[in-house]
C-alpha positions as CSV (number, residue, x, y, z in Angstrom):
1,M,-13.6,26.3,-36.9
2,D,-12.8,22.7,-37.6
3,V,-15.4,20.8,-39.6
4,P,-16.0,17.2,-38.5
5,P,-15.2,14.6,-41.1
6,R,-18.2,13.4,-43.1
7,C,-19.4,10.0,-43.9
8,T,-19.6,9.7,-47.7
9,H,-19.7,6.0,-48.5
10,R,-21.9,3.0,-47.9
11,T,-20.5,-0.1,-46.3
12,P,-21.4,-3.8,-47.1
13,H,-24.0,-3.9,-44.4
14,S,-26.2,-1.9,-46.7
15,Q,-26.9,-5.1,-48.5
16,E,-28.0,-7.0,-45.4
17,R,-31.7,-7.9,-44.8
18,P,-33.5,-4.9,-43.4
19,L,-34.2,-5.2,-39.7
20,K,-37.2,-3.6,-38.1
21,A,-38.0,-2.8,-34.5
22,D,-40.4,-0.5,-32.7
23,P,-38.9,3.0,-32.3
24,T,-39.5,2.7,-28.6
25,A,-37.4,-0.5,-28.5
26,Q,-34.6,1.3,-30.4
27,V,-34.5,4.1,-27.9
28,T,-34.6,1.5,-25.1
29,L,-31.5,0.0,-26.7
30,L,-29.7,3.3,-26.1
31,E,-30.5,2.9,-22.4
32,V,-29.1,-0.7,-22.5
33,Q,-26.0,0.7,-24.3
34,E,-25.5,3.3,-21.6
35,L,-25.8,0.7,-18.8
36,D,-23.4,-1.6,-20.7
37,S,-20.9,1.2,-21.1
38,R,-21.2,2.0,-17.5
39,A,-20.5,-1.6,-16.6
40,D,-17.5,-1.7,-18.9
41,Q,-16.1,1.4,-17.3
42,L,-16.6,-0.1,-13.8
43,R,-14.8,-3.3,-14.9
44,H,-12.0,-1.3,-16.4
45,Q,-11.8,0.7,-13.2
46,R,-11.6,-2.5,-11.1
47,R,-8.9,-3.9,-13.3
48,T,-6.8,-0.8,-13.3
49,L,-7.0,0.2,-9.6
50,P,-3.6,1.9,-8.7
51,E,-3.4,-0.4,-5.6
52,I,-3.2,-3.4,-8.0
53,T,-0.1,-2.1,-9.7
54,E,1.5,-1.0,-6.4
55,I,0.7,-4.4,-4.8
56,T,2.4,-6.2,-7.8
57,E,5.5,-4.0,-7.6
58,L,5.7,-4.2,-3.8
59,Q,5.3,-8.0,-3.9
60,T,8.2,-8.2,-6.3
61,H,10.3,-6.1,-4.0
62,R,9.3,-8.1,-1.0
63,D,10.3,-11.3,-2.8
64,E,13.7,-9.8,-3.4
65,L,14.0,-8.8,0.3
66,D,12.9,-12.3,1.3
67,D,15.8,-13.7,-0.8
68,Q,18.2,-11.2,0.8
69,A,17.0,-12.2,4.2
70,R,17.4,-15.9,3.5
71,D,21.0,-15.3,2.3
72,A,21.8,-13.1,5.3
73,R,20.3,-15.7,7.7
74,I,22.6,-18.4,6.1
75,V,25.6,-16.1,6.7
76,V,24.6,-15.5,10.3
77,D,24.0,-19.2,11.0
78,D,27.4,-20.1,9.4
79,L,29.2,-17.5,11.4
80,A,27.5,-18.6,14.6
81,V,28.7,-22.1,14.0
82,E,32.2,-20.8,13.3
83,Q,32.2,-18.7,16.4
84,A,31.0,-21.6,18.5
85,K,33.9,-23.7,17.2
86,V,36.5,-20.9,17.9
87,D,35.0,-20.5,21.4
88,A,35.3,-24.2,22.0
89,D,38.9,-24.2,20.8
90,V,39.8,-21.3,23.1
91,E,38.3,-23.0,26.1
92,Q,40.0,-26.3,25.2
93,V,43.4,-24.7,25.0
94,K,42.8,-22.6,28.2
95,A,41.9,-25.8,30.0
96,R,45.1,-27.4,29.0
97,R,47.1,-24.4,30.1
98,A,45.3,-24.5,33.4
99,R,46.2,-28.1,33.9
100,D,49.9,-27.5,33.0
101,R,50.1,-24.5,35.4
102,E,48.5,-26.6,38.1
103,R,51.1,-29.3,37.7
104,M,53.9,-26.8,37.9
105,D,52.4,-24.9,40.8
106,T,51.8,-28.0,42.9
107,G,55.2,-29.5,42.2
108,K,53.9,-32.6,40.5
109,V,56.7,-32.2,37.9
110,G,60.1,-32.3,39.5
111,N,62.4,-33.4,36.6
112,P,64.2,-30.2,35.3
113,K,63.8,-31.4,31.7
114,D,60.1,-32.0,32.2
115,L,59.8,-28.6,33.8
116,E,61.6,-27.0,30.9
117,R,59.4,-28.9,28.4
118,L,56.3,-27.9,30.3
119,G,57.4,-24.2,30.3
120,H,57.9,-24.3,26.5
121,E,54.4,-25.9,26.2
122,L,52.9,-23.1,28.3
123,E,54.5,-20.5,26.0
124,S,53.1,-22.3,23.0
125,L,49.7,-22.5,24.6
126,E,49.7,-18.8,25.3
127,R,50.5,-18.0,21.7
128,R,47.8,-20.4,20.6
129,I,45.3,-18.8,22.9
130,S,46.2,-15.3,21.7
131,S,45.8,-16.4,18.0
132,L,42.5,-18.1,18.8
133,E,41.2,-15.0,20.6
134,D,42.1,-12.8,17.6
135,D,40.1,-15.2,15.5
136,E,37.3,-15.1,18.0
137,I,37.2,-11.3,17.8
138,E,37.3,-11.3,14.0
139,V,34.5,-13.9,13.8
140,M,32.5,-11.9,16.3
141,E,32.8,-8.7,14.4
142,R,31.8,-10.5,11.1
143,L,28.8,-12.0,13.0
144,E,27.7,-8.7,14.3
145,E,27.9,-7.1,10.9
146,A,26.0,-10.0,9.3
147,Q,23.4,-9.8,12.1
148,S,23.0,-6.1,11.4
149,V,22.4,-6.8,7.7
150,L,19.8,-9.4,8.6
151,D,18.1,-7.1,11.1
152,S,18.0,-4.3,8.5
153,V,16.5,-6.6,5.8
154,T,14.0,-8.0,8.4
155,T,12.9,-4.5,9.2
156,L,12.3,-3.7,5.5
157,L,10.4,-7.0,5.2
158,E,8.1,-6.1,8.1
159,Q,7.5,-2.6,6.6
160,A,6.7,-4.1,3.2
161,D,4.2,-6.5,4.9
162,V,2.5,-3.7,6.7
163,R,2.2,-1.7,3.5
164,L,1.0,-4.8,1.6
165,G,-1.7,-5.3,4.2
166,E,-2.8,-1.6,3.8
167,L,-2.8,-1.8,0.0
168,I,-4.7,-5.1,-0.1
169,A,-7.3,-3.7,2.4
170,A,-7.7,-0.6,0.2
171,R,-8.0,-2.7,-3.0
172,D,-10.6,-5.0,-1.5
173,E,-12.6,-2.0,-0.2
174,K,-12.6,-0.4,-3.7
175,V,-13.4,-3.7,-5.4
176,A,-16.3,-4.3,-3.1
177,A,-17.7,-0.8,-3.9
178,I,-17.2,-1.3,-7.6
179,D,-18.8,-4.7,-7.5
180,A,-21.8,-3.2,-5.6
181,Q,-22.2,-0.7,-8.4
182,L,-22.0,-3.4,-11.0
183,V,-24.7,-5.3,-9.3
184,D,-26.9,-2.2,-9.4
185,V,-26.1,-1.6,-13.1
186,E,-26.9,-5.3,-14.0
187,A,-30.1,-5.1,-12.0
188,Q,-31.2,-2.1,-14.1
189,R,-30.2,-3.8,-17.3
190,G,-32.4,-6.8,-16.8
191,P,-35.7,-4.9,-17.0
192,S,-34.3,-2.7,-19.9
193,V,-33.5,-5.8,-22.0
194,E,-36.9,-7.5,-21.3
195,G,-39.2,-7.1,-24.3
196,L,-36.5,-6.1,-26.8
197,P,-36.7,-8.0,-30.1
198,E,-34.3,-10.9,-30.1
199,D,-32.9,-10.1,-33.5
200,L,-32.3,-6.5,-32.5
201,L,-30.6,-7.5,-29.3
202,A,-28.5,-10.2,-31.1
203,L,-27.3,-7.6,-33.6
204,Y,-26.5,-5.2,-30.8
205,E,-24.4,-7.8,-28.9
206,K,-22.6,-8.8,-32.1
207,L,-21.7,-5.2,-32.9
208,R,-20.8,-4.4,-29.3
209,A,-18.3,-7.2,-29.3
210,A,-16.8,-6.0,-32.5
211,K,-16.9,-2.3,-31.9
212,G,-15.1,-1.8,-28.6
213,G,-18.2,-2.2,-26.5
214,V,-20.5,0.2,-28.4
215,G,-23.1,-1.5,-30.5
216,A,-25.7,1.2,-30.6
217,A,-25.3,5.0,-30.9
218,M,-27.6,8.0,-31.1
219,L,-27.9,10.1,-34.3
220,H,-27.4,13.5,-32.7
221,Q,-27.4,16.7,-34.8
222,R,-26.6,14.8,-37.9
223,R,-23.6,13.1,-36.3
224,C,-23.1,9.4,-35.3
225,T,-22.2,9.5,-31.6
226,G,-20.5,6.1,-32.1
227,C,-17.8,7.1,-34.5
228,Q,-18.3,10.8,-34.1
229,L,-18.6,11.3,-37.9
230,S,-21.1,13.7,-39.5
231,I,-23.6,12.2,-41.9
232,D,-23.6,13.7,-45.4
233,N,-26.8,15.2,-46.9
234,A,-27.4,12.3,-49.2
235,E,-27.3,9.7,-46.5
236,L,-29.4,12.0,-44.2
237,S,-32.0,12.0,-46.9
238,V,-32.1,8.2,-47.0
239,I,-32.4,8.1,-43.2
240,R,-35.1,10.8,-43.2
241,A,-37.1,8.8,-45.6
242,A,-36.7,5.5,-43.8
243,P,-39.7,4.2,-41.9
244,A,-39.6,4.8,-38.1
245,D,-39.4,1.1,-37.4
246,L,-36.5,0.5,-39.7
247,V,-33.2,-0.1,-37.8
248,V,-30.7,2.3,-39.4
249,R,-27.0,1.6,-39.4
250,C,-24.2,4.1,-39.5
251,E,-22.6,3.8,-43.0
252,E,-19.2,4.5,-41.5
253,C,-18.9,2.4,-38.4
254,T,-21.9,0.1,-39.0
255,R,-23.3,0.6,-35.5
256,I,-27.0,0.7,-34.9
257,L,-28.0,4.4,-35.4
258,V,-31.0,5.3,-33.2
259,R,-33.1,8.3,-34.3
260,T,-34.5,10.7,-31.7
261,A,-35.9,14.2,-31.6
262,E,-32.3,15.4,-31.4
263,S,-31.2,13.7,-34.6
264,G,-31.5,17.0,-36.6
265,L,-33.5,15.3,-39.4
């Protein structure tokens, strides 16, 4: 069976001015510590809610999608302008072709050379229309593809927004529940702190800030529940002989060490 490490040395605090407090006040300090530890746990729980991480990651992804949507929208707008220009060019050339045909069909041009020239122009217009219509189809296909990309990204954005809304609602609900528990813990702490000696409370707060939130620990079965180290027999003898109102400190971690019926003294 593993044997817990034992405290075998005294730390500088042994030279500090002895602090005294009623044993009942020292036990009450353990109750305060328990409430403070519970409050710390709740605050940690609130800071580390899984929804918070997921919201951050999803918001980053959404920002990327938003950039993609912006770029895709620019492509769609540019292609729409290009298609409108090609459409206008096709209509303009077709209108000219219609006018030339109308002149030929109505006999407005009687000079053979003019007719020949007009015939060559119509052929040129037909080739121009064919080329423009090919451009029109090509631009239309690119526009449809760009619009498809934009629609796809827009759908992903909408899905991300829905999920963000769900996560934010879940986070807010959990935060509200945790805050309600914190209010309850703080309400219990107030009466517990009342009546505690100022010097004892000040030492506790100082140690709590320096020792990861734990300023007072129970001496339980010859072991400090703050650092989890066993107390050696020599130190136990010192503690056993100490007056009940003397505030004992753990020689290893320097936390306030509260004696109870379960201390094993």
